N, C-alpha and C positions, 0 to 999 in steps of 0.2 A: 444495431440495437445496443443500448446501454442499459444494463440492469444495475440499479443503485444510483439514485439521484441526489446523493450527498455532494459535498464540495468537489471531490475528485471526479466523480462521474460527470458532473456538470462541466468541469473544466476541460477534461480530456475529450469528452463527447462534444462540447462546444467548439473546441479547437478543430475537431474533425469537420464540423459543419462550416466553420470559417474556411477550411481548406477545400470545400466543395463536395463533401460527402453528404448524403441524405441520412440523417440520424433520427432514430426514434428512442424514446426514453420509457422504461418501465419504472414507475415511481409509486410512492404511497403517501397517504395522508395529504397534508397541505401542499406538498410538492407538485401534485398533479395540476392544481389550479395555478400555482405560481409559475409553472413552465408552459402552460397552455398558450400563452401569448408570446412566448419566446424567452430568450436568455440574453443578458448583457454580461460580457466578460470584461472585467476592469483590471488592467495591468499598468505597470509604469509607463505613463505617456501614451496609453492606448485604450480604446474602448471598441469592442466589437459586439454587434447585435446579430443574433441568429434566431431562426425559427426551426422547430423540430417537425419532422414528418408526422409523428404521432407521439402523444404523451398519454399514458394510460396506467391505471392500477390493475387492469384486467389482463392477466397473462394469457388467457385463452383468446384474446382479441389481437394478439400480436401478429403482424404480417411477417412473411419470410424475410430473413436477413442474410447478408453475405458473411457477416461476422457478428459475434456477440461479445461485448466488453462487459465483464463483471467487475464492478468497482464497489464492492461491499466490504464491510469489515471481515476479517479473517474468520471469525466465528460464524458468520453467515455464508461463507463461501461454499460449503458443501451443498446447502439447500439451493443456493443460486446456481451452482454448477449443474445440479439436477434439472432445474427449470430451464437453463440454457440449452440442455440437450434436446428439449422438445423442438427447438428451432432448427435442429439438424444443420448447424453451421459451426465453423471453427470458433473456439472460445479463447478470449484473452483475459487472464486474470491480472488486474492492476492492483497490487498490494505490496506493502513493505513486509518482508518476511522471506523465508526460504522454503515454505511448505505448500504454497498455493497449488503447484502442479500435482501434489499428492491428493489434495482435496478434490481436484477436478478429474483425476484419472479414473475413478469408478464410473463416470458417466460419459467419458469421451475417449475416443481412440487416441493413442499417443501422437499420431501425425496431425491431429486437429487441435492440439493444445498449444497455447502461447502464454507466456507470462512476462511480467516486467515490473521493475520497481517504480515507485512514485517519487519523482524528484522535485516536483513543483508544489510548494505549500499553497493552500487555498482555503478560503472561508466563504460560506454563504453569507453575503453581506447585506442582503435584503431580498424581498420577494422578486424572483426573476433575475437575481444578480449573483455573480460569483466573482470574488476578488482574489487575484494572485499578486501579493505585495512585492514579490521579487523572487530571488532564488533562481534555481535552474529551470529554464523553460525548455525542458528536454524530456526525452523518453527513449528507452531501449527495450526492444522486444525480441523474444526468441523462443525456441522450443527446447526444453531441457532433455527431451527424449530423442532428438534428431534434427533433420532439416526443418526449417520453418515452413509452414503452409504458405502457398503463394499469396493468400489474402494479406499476409503480414506486410508484404511490399506495398500493397495498395494503401493500407492504413498509414504506413510510414510516409508515402508520397503525399497523402492528404495533410498529415501533420506538418510536413515540411512546407507545404503550400501556405500554411497558416503561420509560418515563421518559427515553428517548433524544431529544435535540433533533435530530430528523430533518427533512429538507426536500428538496423537489424543486427543482432548480436549472435555470433557463433559460439559464445560461451556465456549464456545468460545466467547460469548458476553462479558463476564468479561475480557477475554484475550484482546479482541479488545479495550474495554474501558480503561483498564489499560495503554495500549500503547497510546491510543488517548489523555489521559491527557497531556502527554508531547508533542505529535505531534501537537495538535491543538494550544497549547501555543506557541511553537517555530515557527510554521507557522505564527501565528498572529503577534508576536513581531518582528521577523526578517524582516517581510514584511512591517509592519506599521512603525517601527522605522528606517528601512533601515540600520540596524546595525548588526554585527555578535554576536554570543553567548558570546564571550570574553568580550564584552562591556556590553551587556544587563544584564547578570546574575552577574555582579559585580557592577552595578549601583543601589543604594538603592531604588530609585523611580521605576525603571523598574523591580527590583526584587519584589517589592510590587505588580506591575501589573501582574507579572508572577504567583504569589500566588493567586491573584484574578481570573485569567484565569482558573487555576487548580480548584479552589473552585467552580466556576460556572459549570465546566464540571462534577465535582463530584456530585453536587446537581442535575443536569439534569439526570446523569446516575442513581443515586439512585431513582429518581422519575420514571425512566423507569423500575425499579425493579432489577437493577444490584447491586450486593453486593460489592460496593466500600468502602474502609476503609480510615481512616485518615492516616494510614501507606502507602497506595497507593498514596495518595496525596503528602506525604513527599518524597516518593521514586521518584516520577515524578520530583519534584523540584530538588532533589539531582542529578538526572540524567542530567537535563538541566544545572545545575551549573558546572558540570564536563565535559561538552562538550569541544572539542578542540576549542580554542579561535576564529579560523577563520570560524567556522561552521555557515552556514545559512540553513534554511529549503529549501526543493525542491520547495516549492511555491514561496519563495523569488527568487530563481534562475529563475523560470518561469517569475516572475514579471520583473526582470532585462532584460530578453531576449525578453520581449514583447509577451510571449506566454499566452494562456488561463490559468486561475487559478482554483485550486480545492477549491476555497473559499466557494462555495455553500455546499459542503460536510463537511467542517470544521466548521468555525464560523457560517456559514449560518444554518447548521443543528442544532447546539446548540441553536441558537436564535429561530428557528421555534419550536423545541421540547420544549424549555423552555416556550414559549408563550402558547403552547397547554397544558402544564402540570402545569402552574401557577408558574414557577420557574424564577426569574429575572436573566437576563444575560446582564447587562449593558456594561461590557467590550467588550464582543463579538458583541454586537449590534453596538458599535462604530467601531470596526474592520471591520465588515461586510459593514457598510455604507461607510467607507472611502476607502475600496478596491474595492467596486462594480464597479466604473468606469473602472477598469482594468480587470474585470473578463473575458472578451472575448479576451483579448490580445490587443497589440498595433494597429493592423490593424483595429479593430472594433472602435477605438477612432478617426480615421482620418475623 
């Protein structure tokens, strides 16, 4: 069962179906009708067509599941985690950030929680379509509280059968934090500066802010006990500097569209954990303060 029929839910759920799993989708709005007749996954040199076992907006009608994948925005994760608990199955949160397991923990026992970062960019390119234009066709999953539930190996096997480089991670928090170094920086700078990557990571002053952002995230992660290295920091900066020039973070896209922001789980999380651990985060404190008026979307500011 996949909760969240946006681009990421469609892509990773669709890949499971390509790999032989029986997949159902909990969707809302127009997505129910769009997916009722199936989904086409469009990637470099490849098109896959899948059908889902069930597509519904009615949570009460959901059939039992072996695993529940929650592919929502981070600000919706707590509500989705509570809903997933009704299905009495292990839950996998697929989000970029380092706090998904904390949002799921009130509703699930530690042994039934899985998390993983999102590596593959995707867009809903049409009714019943999702396009992944390139990037990493991979996924890592693990349990930050201990050994992964056995269902994780079954999910990984299905993704591998679909040609996805899927793996179980014995240190999923490190995997999340390594991705987070770049994600939290790009979200902060493309949103605050209202500029794309091609400008930000070629401007000397903004490059300095990018390095400061990464350094703050590394310091907080290390204080949390995550084994982040100087090489991880440099790799994050290199990744950002090599982004296509027009790239902006998904949070910037939400900001432009007047939608709610994942600010609380990005810069906000760093600021709070830094304060608790005695780690200064001045750059992210400014980002958080400046973007807070937009956190609930345009409608909330009227």
